C-alpha positions, 0 to 999 in steps of 0.5 A, spaced: 500 499 499 502 506 498 500 513 500 501 519 496 500 527 498 494 530 494 495 538 492 489 542 495 486 543 489 486 536 487 483 534 494 475 533 491 478 528 486 479 523 493 471 522 493 470 515 491 465 517 484 471 521 482 476 516 483 472 511 479 472 516 473 479 517 473 481 510 473 476 509 467 479 515 464 486 512 465 485 504 464 478 504 460 474 501 466 473 501 473 468 499 478 466 501 486 468 496 492 466 500 498 469 506 499 475 504 494 475 505 486 478 499 483 481 497 476 485 492 472 489 493 466 495 490 463 500 488 468 495 490 474 491 485 476 488 489 481 488 497 483 484 499 489 484 507 490 481 511 496 482 517 499 483 519 506 484 526 509 489 529 504 492 523 502 491 518 496 492 510 498 493 506 493 493 498 493 496 494 487 497 487 485 501 486 479 501 481 474 509 479 474 509 475 467 507 480 461 511 483 455 515 489 456 510 493 451 504 491 456 509 493 462 511 500 459 503 501 457 501 500 464 506 504 468 505 510 463 497 509 465 498 509 472 503 515 472 497 519 468 492 516 473 496 518 479 498 525 476 491 527 475 489 524 482 494 528 486 496 534 482 503 532 482 507 529 476 512 523 477 518 527 479 514 531 484 511 525 487 518 522 488 521 528 491 516 529 496 516 521 498 524 522 499 523 528 503 518 524 507 522 518 508 528 523 510 524 526 515 522 520 519 515 519 516 
């Protein structure tokens, strides 16, 4: 399970219906499972996303044996989903995660 900080301007996107819409945009289809939005695609066996306060919580189960093309496509779509949900691009997310790890968080 991974936690991602969310920009204040993007926190409304943490609602289950909005996460479901963002997953559908990124992966073609999604569904609701309680408070989580769930999707499957390519190298992702199951992706469950939910909002908690100021964070996006994502639980991903991967399929280990997929082609390189499928893996690349899946990674690109996953990064686009995270950017649209959190408001931070991959570099910004990595920087924030390194900083929070360095702060003991």
